[in-house]
DOGULUM-322589 format. One record per residue (C-alpha): residue number from 0; z negated, x, y. Coordinates in steps of 0.001 Angstrom, whole numbers, plus 500000, padded with zeros to 6 digits. Example, Ala and Ser with C-alpha at 12.3 -4.5 7.8 and 13.67 -1.06 7.14 Angstrom:
<atoms>
{0 {492200 512300 495500}} {1 {492860 513670 498940}} 
</atoms>
This chain:
<atoms>
{0 {475514 052974 713326}} {1 {474001 055976 711495}} {2 {470365 055654 710779}} {3 {467813 058639 710539}} {4 {464502 058475 709590}} {5 {461174 060478 710810}} {6 {459554 062790 707439}} {7 {456517 064919 707184}} {8 {456887 067479 704862}} {9 {454158 066353 703163}} {10 {455382 062895 702552}} {11 {458055 064841 700488}} {12 {456283 067935 698901}} {13 {454549 067680 695494}} {14 {456448 063980 695212}} {15 {459532 064170 693253}} {16 {460369 060584 694087}} {17 {460046 060874 697763}} {18 {463522 062189 698518}} {19 {465501 059488 696165}} {20 {462978 056846 697715}} {21 {463895 058030 701151}} {22 {467571 058181 700525}} {23 {467563 054477 698560}} {24 {466533 053013 702352}} {25 {470144 053271 703516}} {26 {469613 056165 705949}} {27 {472168 059108 706198}} {28 {469763 061445 707684}} {29 {466201 062656 707811}} {30 {464294 064060 710930}} {31 {461727 066662 709366}} {32 {458731 067796 711604}} {33 {459057 071663 711758}} {34 {456885 072021 714522}} {35 {453979 069483 714881}} {36 {450915 068521 716834}} {37 {447410 067531 715176}} {38 {447232 064116 713197}} {39 {445562 062441 710714}} {40 {448477 060723 708648}} {41 {448583 058305 705854}} {42 {450909 058960 702572}} {43 {450497 055685 700727}} {44 {452832 056499 697688}} {45 {451698 060002 697345}} {46 {450730 060860 693632}} {47 {448117 063639 695030}} {48 {446490 062244 698173}} {49 {446218 059549 700712}} {50 {445364 061152 703736}} {51 {446645 064475 705324}} {52 {444236 065789 707874}} {53 {446887 068304 709832}} {54 {443872 069980 712100}} {55 {445746 071641 714863}} {56 {449442 072189 716054}} {57 {451092 074284 713884}} {58 {454534 075284 712637}} {59 {455179 073946 709343}} {60 {456798 077209 708037}} {61 {456277 080699 708107}} {62 {456179 081943 712046}} {63 {458749 084895 712872}} {64 {458547 088226 713763}} {65 {459270 087334 717476}} {66 {455528 086313 718003}} {67 {454131 089802 716733}} {68 {451525 090962 719836}} {69 {451620 088005 721829}} {70 {448818 086314 723188}} {71 {450857 082341 723008}} {72 {452262 082432 719555}} {73 {452310 079062 717185}} {74 {449890 078763 714293}} {75 {451043 078352 710544}} {76 {449722 075308 709250}} {77 {446626 075042 706971}} {78 {446374 073600 703453}} {79 {448359 070686 704645}} {80 {451375 072134 704946}} {81 {451062 075649 703358}} {82 {454254 078550 703435}} {83 {457396 077131 704519}} {84 {456420 073612 703737}} {85 {459725 072504 705810}} {86 {461589 074776 703942}} {87 {460699 073560 700517}} {88 {460825 069542 701757}} {89 {464023 070308 703513}} {90 {465520 071440 700441}} {91 {464275 068572 698655}} {92 {465846 065944 701128}} {93 {469313 068100 700947}} {94 {469418 067706 697218}} {95 {469336 063890 697638}} {96 {472144 063701 699847}} {97 {470371 063344 703135}} {98 {471429 065625 706186}} {99 {468435 067082 707590}} {100 {467484 067673 711341}} {101 {463987 069369 712495}} {102 {461726 067599 714610}} {103 {459873 069822 716933}} {104 {457063 069135 719284}} {105 {457037 071145 722382}} {106 {454776 070766 725197}} {107 {451829 068939 723511}} {108 {449628 071289 721435}} {109 {445358 071039 721907}} {110 {445231 074072 719814}} {111 {447288 076205 722325}} {112 {444837 074739 725322}} {113 {441862 075265 722977}} {114 {442417 078941 722507}} {115 {444097 079128 726059}} {116 {442542 077128 728568}} {117 {444098 078359 731375}} {118 {447597 077357 729922}} {119 {446547 073555 730413}} {120 {447400 070822 733132}} {121 {444763 070710 735344}} {122 {444271 067472 737345}} {123 {442922 066583 740902}} {124 {439055 066818 739830}} {125 {439635 070166 738214}} {126 {439496 068789 734622}} {127 {441941 070734 732281}} {128 {443901 068676 729713}} {129 {444240 070894 726423}} {130 {446642 068636 724767}} {131 {448742 069225 727477}} {132 {450218 073027 728379}} {133 {451582 073171 732164}} {134 {455372 073628 731555}} {135 {455328 075355 735344}} {136 {453463 078556 733912}} {137 {455793 081698 733046}} {138 {453917 082713 729832}} {139 {454116 078760 728684}} {140 {457779 078404 729471}} {141 {458439 081502 727413}} {142 {456499 080130 724774}} {143 {458279 077114 724412}} {144 {461467 078124 724812}} {145 {461118 080718 722102}} {146 {459459 077747 719735}} {147 {462312 075401 720081}} {148 {464607 077947 719384}} {149 {462680 079180 715836}} {150 {461528 075618 715089}} {151 {464848 073876 715515}} {152 {467180 076230 713728}} {153 {465786 076050 710398}} {154 {467614 077229 707219}} {155 {469854 074258 706349}} {156 {469231 071957 709593}} {157 {472250 070687 710983}} {158 {470824 069436 714202}} {159 {467409 068899 715927}} {160 {465276 066681 718023}} {161 {462933 068269 720380}} {162 {459958 066089 721676}} {163 {457672 066581 724781}} {164 {460272 068928 726642}} {165 {458818 067998 729678}} {166 {456016 066901 731610}} {167 {452516 066222 729456}} {168 {449832 064647 731179}} {169 {447044 062056 730823}} {170 {448211 059554 728233}} {171 {447767 061170 724910}} {172 {446948 059485 721543}} {173 {443688 061443 720761}} {174 {440998 061098 718362}} {175 {438190 058137 719297}} {176 {440135 057767 722793}} {177 {438116 056042 725668}} {178 {440017 056242 728599}} {179 {441337 052603 728748}} {180 {438052 051310 730476}} {181 {439777 051732 733923}} {182 {443152 050221 734115}} {183 {445353 052928 736261}} {184 {449022 051355 735933}} {185 {451843 053815 736191}} {186 {451144 054920 739940}} {187 {447545 056054 738427}} {188 {448674 057505 735207}} {189 {451459 059713 737250}} {190 {448587 060780 739589}} {191 {446359 061385 737039}} {192 {449046 063716 735437}} {193 {449369 065749 738295}} {194 {448925 069648 737753}} {195 {446898 072091 739866}} {196 {447074 075056 738072}} {197 {447877 078456 739999}} {198 {451355 077995 739042}} {199 {451738 074546 740367}} {200 {449745 075103 743530}} {201 {452163 077959 744143}} {202 {455252 075529 743641}} {203 {453554 072792 746121}} {204 {453013 075597 748506}} {205 {457226 076356 747922}} {206 {457999 072663 748690}} {207 {456191 072646 751821}} {208 {453034 070688 750587}} {209 {449173 072412 750617}} {210 {448040 071952 747097}} {211 {444221 071325 748339}} {212 {445050 068516 750957}} {213 {447535 067206 748390}} {214 {444791 067077 745645}} {215 {442482 065226 748217}} {216 {445173 062936 748592}} {217 {445427 062174 744994}} {218 {441473 061324 744796}} {219 {441717 059400 747788}} {220 {444693 057225 746126}} {221 {442427 056954 743089}} {222 {439328 056095 744027}} {223 {439803 052386 744534}} {224 {440829 052395 740879}} {225 {437320 053806 739894}} {226 {435697 051060 741960}} {227 {437556 048240 739825}} {228 {440730 047411 742442}} {229 {443312 045500 740263}} {230 {446435 045024 742410}} {231 {449832 046234 741135}} {232 {450397 049963 741183}} {233 {453826 050638 739823}} {234 {455561 053913 740562}} {235 {457147 053011 744316}} {236 {453403 052670 745403}} {237 {453185 057143 745121}} {238 {454885 057279 748124}} {239 {452754 054884 750014}} {240 {449689 056598 748459}} {241 {450367 060100 749204}} {242 {452996 059428 751773}} {243 {456829 059469 751657}} {244 {457717 063304 752534}} {245 {454753 064555 750422}} {246 {455365 062455 747223}} {247 {458681 063583 747612}} {248 {458288 067571 747612}} {249 {455887 066643 744307}} {250 {458697 064737 742470}} {251 {460894 068044 744024}} {252 {458859 070671 742029}} {253 {458006 068580 739029}} {254 {461615 067518 738393}} {255 {462990 070986 739076}} {256 {460225 072475 736976}} {257 {461484 070137 733624}} {258 {464980 070408 734147}} {259 {465065 074008 733839}} {260 {462830 074112 731183}} {261 {465013 072029 729165}} {262 {468035 073984 730125}} {263 {466347 077051 729336}} {264 {465411 075580 725681}} {265 {468300 074015 724581}} {266 {470196 077076 725379}} {267 {467824 079106 723608}} {268 {468538 076748 720354}} {269 {472322 076781 720952}} {270 {472391 080454 720926}} {271 {470099 080807 717507}} {272 {472405 077928 715831}} {273 {475277 077770 713837}} {274 {478345 076005 715345}} {275 {478321 071958 715560}} {276 {474567 072267 715845}} {277 {473120 069203 717292}} {278 {470384 069231 720081}} {279 {468777 065973 720957}} {280 {465791 065524 723407}} {281 {463083 062706 723066}} {282 {463313 061343 726624}} {283 {462360 058715 729005}} {284 {464904 057302 731649}} {285 {462067 057542 734346}} {286 {461445 061065 735724}} {287 {457882 060418 736885}} {288 {456612 059422 733090}} {289 {455235 061904 731013}} {290 {454409 062413 727182}} {291 {456393 062491 723814}} {292 {459117 060955 725196}} {293 {459601 063020 728337}} {294 {460190 061786 731584}} {295 {464208 063052 732855}} {296 {467131 062324 734843}} {297 {469605 060607 732610}} {298 {472775 062186 734165}} {299 {470749 065626 734217}} {300 {469514 065394 730197}} {301 {472836 064248 728845}} {302 {474713 067515 730833}} {303 {472645 069348 728950}} {304 {471832 068344 725511}} {305 {473908 066353 723253}} {306 {471945 063483 723417}} {307 {468373 061634 723518}} {308 {466025 059694 721520}} {309 {465062 056854 723359}} {310 {461812 054714 722518}} {311 {462829 050885 721365}} {312 {459616 049148 719799}} {313 {459355 047882 723040}} {314 {462715 046585 723798}} {315 {466185 048468 724574}} {316 {466106 048249 728451}} {317 {465681 052122 728501}} {318 {469228 052884 726805}} {319 {470916 051435 729624}} {320 {470278 054345 731908}} {321 {471353 056673 729796}} {322 {474427 055029 728492}} {323 {475663 054628 731869}} {324 {475939 058668 731935}} {325 {477126 058759 728401}} {326 {480007 060869 727357}} {327 {482692 060202 724511}} {328 {480136 062226 722176}} {329 {476896 061401 723258}} {330 {474122 060312 721014}} {331 {472234 057463 722311}} {332 {469940 057100 719192}} {333 {467452 053720 719692}} {334 {463905 054769 718119}} {335 {462406 051535 716346}} {336 {458896 051614 714816}} {337 {458888 050708 710988}} {338 {455456 050283 710566}} {339 {453904 047022 711003}} {340 {450218 048151 711119}} {341 {451325 050889 713722}} {342 {453107 047914 716005}} {343 {456649 048402 714249}} {344 {458567 045377 713235}} {345 {460785 046368 710329}} {346 {461282 042779 709800}} {347 {463350 042328 713092}} {348 {465389 045869 712565}} {349 {468574 044266 711922}} {350 {468426 041965 715004}} {351 {466846 044860 716995}} {352 {469597 047186 715930}} {353 {472445 044712 717189}} {354 {471004 044741 720568}} {355 {470551 048234 720806}} {356 {474146 048810 719796}} {357 {475052 046483 722557}} {358 {473285 048259 724891}} {359 {474773 051299 724112}} {360 {473121 052932 721062}} {361 {475222 054801 718929}} {362 {472472 055648 716301}} {363 {469142 054464 714827}} {364 {466118 056415 714421}} {365 {462919 054871 712179}} {366 {459379 055918 712911}} {367 {457926 056461 709982}} {368 {459374 056632 706296}} {369 {456437 058102 705372}} {370 {453742 056041 706967}} {371 {455313 052903 706271}} {372 {453983 050510 703604}} {373 {456320 049313 700585}} {374 {456888 046216 701900}} {375 {458020 047756 705461}} {376 {460090 049559 703479}} {377 {462067 046879 701701}} {378 {462577 045280 705148}} {379 {464317 048471 706546}} {380 {466526 048559 703220}} {381 {467573 044998 703737}} {382 {467893 045431 707484}} {383 {469983 048649 706972}} {384 {471998 047009 703645}} {385 {473388 044455 706401}} {386 {474881 047145 708920}} 
</atoms>
């Protein structure tokens, strides 16, 4: 199976040895960040720095003229990725014989939510999630579609991987995060991720649901959790908590909103891209799930995109729903963590890859070549050499 490693431009730029070191892992491709959220990242081998702090969500290249005069627009990176950082890194990696695909983070943007609070998801209590743009809002959708097209189709790129192209909600890796004191389980996380901005309120109404009654029902369903209830509440419990008809109407609104955005964004990328350009989505086969791996309907998303990147650090079970709808050239990329300190398991990569292949995976994704220790990378080289 072809293997690709995730990389940031700051892993490469300023480090002449980085391209050859990444190619030496045995990967054929890199997925190089072109638009990314705020982060604090380790660079354990870089000759000039050890920590990079990306202060806000940014594009890692100079944004184009399409944004002139628009209120919602991407911001260029600061000193962590100046100028055309993506282009510089892409050229160096291509010179090392690696195919370069872009890595584009979309509906995950704290800068957008801070500068334009009305673009954010609003929960049933009225709290805004500045990291989570509401994908139902027309202005936000137009911004995300244009960002997808521009950031995906960078010079020399042969394909793209679109992350968080769907609903984002409560779960969010955030500095000094302190929201795990009450176990919400899947149903609770879903309910806390439902949006009640004006666009979503209108959308619920179009499905025959009164938004204020829905918000009240969500708060009532969550109340036992705040008091310490510990009953297992998986996603099937949502229908019991909200009522079957109301829950189905909410799902219909959210599913339609996500699906049409995915269709529009992929179409925009393809319209801007050269022939043969590959478009993949980071995806989870449970439509109610929110986050970087957007919850999708497998049959639908594989009718829109060329394939998906599926999180497999916790096992390969999520591959099967996609494999059931794969076509001859569908890409099912199993994404494994290779950073031991972040929960990855590079020493079991060979066995994990074999299981993923048996479950229908056609490619591997390795997270993350720039963050891993030398020992982790040595284990990756050994595993890929055994393919």
